[in-house]
N, C-alpha and C positions, 0 to 999 in steps of 0.2 A: 398409476401403477407403480411398481417397484422400480427404482432407478438402478441400473447396473452400469458400471464403468465399462469402457471399451475393452479393457483387458479381461474383465469377467465375462462379457458377452462372447469374446473370441474363444476363451477357454471352454465355455459351455457348448458352443457350436462344434468345436473340434472333438470334444469328448464324446458327444452323442454320435457324430458322424463316424468316428473311429470305431465305435461299438457296432454301428450298423453295417459297416463294410468288413468287419472282422471275419476271419475264416470260421471261427468258433460258432457264430450265429448261423451261417449258411450251411455248415456241415452237421449241425445238431439234428439228430433223428427226431427230436420233438418239434422241429419246425415244419409245420404242415404247409402245403402249397399256398393256402390263403394267408398264413402268417408271413411267408416269404414275399408274397405280393404286397402286403401292407408295408413290410420293411423296405422293399424296393421303392414304393411310392414315397415313403418318408425320406429316404436317401435322396430322391430326386428333388424334394423340397428343400432339404437342408444344405445340399451341396452349393447352390448359388449363394445361400445365406452365409455359409462359412467362407466362401471366396470373398464376399463383400466385407465380412467382419475382419478379415486379414488384410484388406486393401487399405492404402494410405488415405483414401477418400472417405473412410468410415468416420472420420472426425472424432469429436469428443463425446458424442451422445447427447449433447445439449441442443435443444431446439432454439433457433434464433427467430426473432421477429423480422429481422432485416435479411434480405438476400439480394443485394445489389450486384451488378456486374462489377468485378474487381480487376484492376490492372496491377502488375507488379510494382512495388514501391522502389524507390531508388536506394542505393546502398547506404545512403546517409541514415536511413531509418531501420536498417537491418533486414535480413532475409525473412525473418519471422513475420514481418508486417505484410507479407503477400496475402495472407489470410484466405479469403473466400475461394479464390481460384485453386488454392492448395487443399481444399477439403472442407471449407465452411467453418473453420475454427472461430470461436469468439475472439474479438480483439479488445484489449484493455489499454487505455491511455494512462501512462505514468507521468505525473505532472510536477514532481519535485524539480528543483533546479538541476541543470544539466550535469550529468555525471554522478548524481546522488540517488539514482534509482536502482542500483545494481542488486541489492539484497531482495527487494520486492520482485524484480524481474526474475531472479533465480527461483524464488518460491513459486511464482506463477507458472514458470515454464516446467517446473517439476509436476505441476497439475495439468500439464498439456495445453496451456493457454498461450496465445500469441500476444505480444506486447509491442507498444510503440511509445517512444519517449517524446513527450510534447511538454516541455517545461512551461509552467504558468508564471513562475516567479524568478527573479534574480535579485542580487543584493548590491547595495551601494553604501558608501561611507555615510555614517550618521552625523548629525550636527554636533554631537557631544564627543566625538571620537578623540579630539585633542585634549579633553579633560580627563581621559581615562588613565594616562600614566601617573599623574599626580594623585589621583584617587586611589589607585592600587598601592602606591607607596605609603598611604595613610594606614598606620597599623592599628587604628582604633575601631575597625569594623568587626562587629560580632559575626556577621556572615557576609559573604558575597554570593549573590543568587545568579545562577546560570540556568536558563530554562530551555535551551535548544542547542543542537550541535553547531549551528551557525553562530550563536552567541559565544560558544566556546572557541570557535575558530577565530573570532575577532579578539577575544580576551587573551588567549594564550600567547600570541606573539608579543603583545604589549607587556604582559606579565614577565615574559622572558627578557625583554629589552631592559626593564627596570631592575633586573637582578634577582628575579624569582623570590620576592619576599614571602614570609610565611603568611598564608591566607587560609581561612576557614570557608570552604565553598559548599553550598547546598545546590544540588542539581535536580532537574526534572527529566526523568526518562533514561532508559538504558543506553540509548544512542548518545545522549549528552554525557553520561558517565564515561562511556568508552572513549569519547573524544577528549575529555579531561584527563583520563588516565594515560592516554597516548601522549599527551603534552606534559605529563609529570605531576598532575594533581589528583589526589584521591579525595573524592567528596566526603564530607563529614555527615551529610544528611541527604536522604532521598525520601520523598513521600510515598505512601502506600499505593497511590495511583498517580500516574504521570500527568498531572495537570497543575497549573499554577495555583489554582484554588486550593487543591489538596496540600500543596507546599505551604501556602500561607496559613492554612488551618492547623497543620500538624507540626511545623518546625518548633523545636524546643525554645523556650525563652519567652519574653526577653529577659536577659540578665545583664549585669554590668551596665553599659550605656545604651544597649538595645539598638545600636546603629547598624544599618544594613545598606550595602551597595548593590544596586540592581542594574547592570548593563543590559540593555534590551533593544529590540527592534522598535523603531518609531511607530510601527503599526501594532505593536503588542497592546492588548487590552489592559485595563487598569486593575484587574482582579488581584494581581500579586501585591502591588504596593498598597492597594485599598485594604486587602485582607490583613496585611502586616500592620498597617497603621491602626486598624481597628483593635488589634491585639496589643498595642502599646509600643511597637517598634517605631524607630525613626528611619524611614526609607528614603534613600537618595537614588533616584532613577536617572541614568544616563542613556540617551538614545544614541548608541554607538554605531548602529547600522540601520539601513532602511530597506524594506522589502518593496520591490517595484515589479510591475508586470514585465514579463519577458516579451521580446519581439518575436512574432511568428512570421514565417513566409507563407505563400499561397498554398504550398503543399502541406504544411503542418495544419493549416486551417481546414483543408479538404479532409485530411485524415481524422481530425478531431470530430468532424461531423459523421464519420463512419463507425466510430468505436461503439461497442456494446455497453461497456462500463468504463467510467472515469474514476481513477483513484486519486483522491484529494487529501492533502495533509495540512492545510492551513486555511484560515478565512481569506487570506490574500489570494490563494490559488482558486478558491471557490469564486471569488469576485471576478477574477480574470476569465475563468471558464464561462461563467454565467453571461458576462458581457459579450463574449465572442461566439459562443456556441448555443447558449440557452440552457434550459433545465429539463429537457425531454428524456435524457438518458438516465440510466441507473447510476448511482454514485456510491462508491465504497470509501469510507473515511478512516483515517488512522486513529481517530478518537472522537470523543463527544463534542469537543469544541468545534472541530470542522463539521461534524454532523449537524450541530445546531445552526451553523452558517448556511449549510445546504438547505435545511428545512426553511429557514428564513428567506432564502433566495427563491424558493418555490419548487425544489425538487420533490417529486412525488414518492420515489423509492430511494431511501437513504439507509445504508448499512454501515455499522461500525462495531468494533469489539468492545466488550465491557471494560477491558484494560488496554490502554493505548500501547501500540507496538507493531512492528512490521509483520510478525507472524500472524497476529490477530487480524491485521489489515488484509493480508493475503486471503485469509479465510473469509473475510467479509466480501471480497471480490467474488470468490467462488459462490457464496450464498446469493449474491445478486444475480449471478447467472443461473443458479438453481431455480430462483423465482421465475426467471424467463422461461425455463424449461417446463415448469408446472402450469404456467398460464395457458388458457386455450388459444 
């Protein structure tokens, strides 16, 4: 049938009920006794429905497969994580590193969803971090490639320490661009789609010497340097940081098993979640790279936006829950 939001349903119940109990209907000479009886019967049916529609327990209108007994979560995970006992709202796990899930959380809460932060990854210094200062001071780079906000957060302090030399930075994704701009760098190039492959395919050049510096995670795939090399660039990759699995406590593991949808933003996060929780839940990914990792891991229902980004990611979470609503 047609899906209506809770707000739409409440407004419909209220409008019909207000019409039925209005003085105009009951005092209208055209209202025969049989019509008044029918109106009274309809009022009796709609009144409980209207009361339910305005109650907090009305939930979000999405049918869940899971209905376990739920206990309140501790304050560490936020009041919203109380979920089932508070009206059966779906629960979404946000798995980016601690403190970096705020924008997704806001977008999901605007849609009436409850969230819990269960970081799958954290970051450590990479084996090549000591080489980065001298590499930045080398003025012969045609481009420096920054593909994530974390790569930007590692690069910017070192760039500042060595005196902020002039650099031509190419960036992947709006969040990376924002991080660079906040640190004082305006990217000279961004690909049409926020993936390393698109950057390698679309970046202008090579011209001059074609040398490219690529500070990256040790876990990053080879598509950037591979694609650039295929096009004639000379790519120097430095593994300036490493992505490792975050440590969970028993409560985080318990919550992870209760969520309806898991929101994943990197192959490393997919690996951690799969090893600890499995692949039975629906997953919503920030882009195609994470989605491919989910499919390879064995997730049956994988959702992702055509263009990577947090807004599309939030929509993919909602689409995953819509699938749950429509299934028998």
